[in-house]
C-alpha positions as CSV (number, residue, x, y, z in Angstrom):
1,M,17.0,-24.6,-4.0
2,L,16.8,-22.8,-0.6
3,V,14.9,-19.6,0.5
4,R,16.3,-17.8,3.6
5,R,16.2,-14.6,4.9
6,M,19.2,-12.4,3.5
7,E,22.3,-12.8,5.9
8,S,25.5,-9.6,5.4
9,I,27.1,-12.7,3.6
10,D,24.9,-12.1,0.5
11,V,25.2,-9.0,-0.5
12,E,27.3,-8.7,-3.1
13,Q,25.2,-11.3,-4.7
14,V,22.1,-9.3,-4.1
15,T,24.0,-6.0,-5.2
16,A,24.8,-7.7,-9.1
17,L,21.1,-9.4,-9.2
18,C,20.1,-5.7,-8.7
19,E,22.3,-4.3,-11.6
20,Q,21.0,-7.0,-13.5
21,F,17.5,-6.2,-12.8
22,G,18.1,-2.6,-13.8
23,Y,18.4,-0.5,-10.5
24,P,22.3,-0.2,-10.3
25,A,23.6,0.4,-6.9
26,S,27.2,0.5,-5.6
27,R,28.1,-3.0,-3.3
28,E,27.9,-0.3,0.0
29,E,24.5,1.5,-0.8
30,V,23.2,-2.0,-0.3
31,E,24.7,-3.5,2.0
32,E,24.1,0.3,4.0
33,R,20.1,-0.7,3.0
34,F,20.0,-4.2,4.3
35,H,21.3,-3.3,7.5
36,H,18.6,-0.4,8.0
37,L,16.4,-2.9,7.2
38,Q,17.6,-5.5,9.0
39,R,16.7,-3.4,12.0
40,L,13.1,-3.3,10.8
41,R,10.3,-5.6,12.5
42,E,8.2,-4.7,9.3
43,H,10.8,-5.1,6.6
44,Q,12.0,-8.7,6.0
45,I,14.2,-9.8,2.6
46,F,14.3,-13.6,1.1
47,V,16.7,-15.3,-0.8
48,A,16.7,-17.8,-3.3
49,E,20.0,-20.2,-3.2
50,T,21.4,-23.0,-5.1
51,N,25.5,-24.7,-4.7
52,A,25.6,-21.8,-7.3
53,G,24.9,-19.1,-4.9
54,V,22.0,-16.3,-4.4
55,N,20.0,-16.7,-7.8
56,G,16.6,-14.4,-6.2
57,W,15.7,-12.2,-3.9
58,I,12.5,-10.5,-2.6
59,H,11.6,-8.0,-0.3
60,V,8.4,-7.9,2.0
61,H,7.0,-4.6,3.9
62,G,4.4,-4.9,6.2
63,I,2.3,-1.6,5.8
64,H,-0.4,-0.5,8.6
65,S,-2.7,2.5,6.6
66,L,-5.4,4.5,7.6
67,S,-6.7,4.0,4.4
68,S,-6.4,0.4,4.2
69,P,-6.5,-2.8,6.2
70,P,-2.9,-3.9,7.1
71,Y,-1.6,-5.6,3.9
72,V,1.7,-6.7,2.5
73,E,3.9,-5.0,0.0
74,I,6.7,-6.3,-2.2
75,R,8.8,-3.6,-2.6
76,G,11.2,-6.0,-5.0
77,I,12.3,-9.3,-6.4
78,V,14.9,-10.6,-8.7
79,V,15.7,-13.7,-10.1
80,D,18.7,-14.2,-11.9
81,S,18.8,-14.5,-15.9
82,Q,19.8,-17.8,-16.0
83,Y,17.3,-18.6,-13.9
84,R,13.6,-17.9,-14.3
85,Q,10.9,-20.2,-16.0
86,Q,12.5,-22.8,-12.8
87,G,10.7,-22.0,-10.1
88,V,12.5,-19.0,-8.5
89,G,10.2,-16.9,-8.7
90,R,7.4,-19.1,-7.5
91,L,9.6,-20.3,-4.1
92,L,10.1,-16.1,-3.4
93,M,6.4,-15.7,-3.6
94,T,5.9,-18.8,-1.7
95,E,7.8,-17.3,1.2
96,A,6.4,-13.9,1.2
97,E,2.9,-15.0,1.4
98,N,4.5,-17.5,4.4
99,W,5.9,-14.4,5.9
100,A,2.8,-12.2,5.2
101,L,0.5,-15.1,7.6
102,A,2.8,-15.9,9.5
103,N,2.5,-11.9,10.4
104,G,-1.1,-11.8,10.9
105,Y,-1.2,-9.6,7.0
106,R,-3.9,-11.0,5.0
107,V,-3.2,-9.8,1.4
108,V,0.3,-8.8,-0.3
109,R,0.0,-6.3,-2.5
110,L,3.2,-6.0,-5.4
111,R,3.2,-2.6,-8.1
112,S,4.9,-4.5,-11.3
113,G,6.9,-2.2,-14.0
114,T,5.0,-1.8,-17.5
115,Q,8.8,-2.0,-18.7
116,R,8.4,-6.1,-17.8
117,P,5.4,-7.6,-19.4
118,E,7.0,-10.7,-18.6
119,S,5.9,-10.5,-15.1
120,H,2.1,-9.3,-16.0
121,H,1.9,-13.2,-16.8
122,F,3.9,-15.0,-13.5
123,Y,1.8,-13.1,-11.5
124,P,-2.1,-13.9,-12.2
125,K,-0.6,-17.3,-12.5
126,L,-0.1,-17.7,-8.8
127,G,-3.2,-16.1,-8.0
128,Y,-2.8,-12.6,-7.9
129,E,-5.5,-10.0,-10.5
130,Q,-4.4,-7.0,-11.5
131,T,-6.4,-4.5,-9.3
132,K,-5.8,-0.9,-11.1
133,T,-4.1,1.2,-13.0
134,Q,-1.9,4.3,-11.3
135,H,1.1,6.2,-12.6
136,H,3.2,7.0,-10.3
137,Y,5.5,10.4,-9.2
138,Q,8.7,11.7,-7.5
139,K,9.8,14.7,-6.2
140,V,13.9,15.0,-5.1
141,L,14.0,17.1,-2.1
142,W,17.8,16.7,-2.3
143,E,20.7,15.2,-4.1
144,F,23.1,13.1,-2.9
């Protein structure tokens, strides 16, 4: 198992993983987002790969805020359903933590939806503590 930075050649497999996890997007949308994020220093995307191809990805984002010390937020993590419970998620999280440390961040945060109870057992095993429960609000300013 190899964990490495995402490259353009991974877009198709990453798109399929997004769809599998309930984040529907076209290949073109994922490619456009990837190329935008690739130019931003405070973002990084890693993939987990075997000879069979990409079987997981993680997106990390370094955040600076007036209300807290700098931290890294996991913006997304997906592991192919055929590779869950095999250490892929752990490898991706370790890579995210290493990136955070290498870039001077002391804290890693993430959000986990209530519809994903299996992940609520995964993160504490890695040392993560649930620090709060919150409501998420959104306002669409214009339609595509």
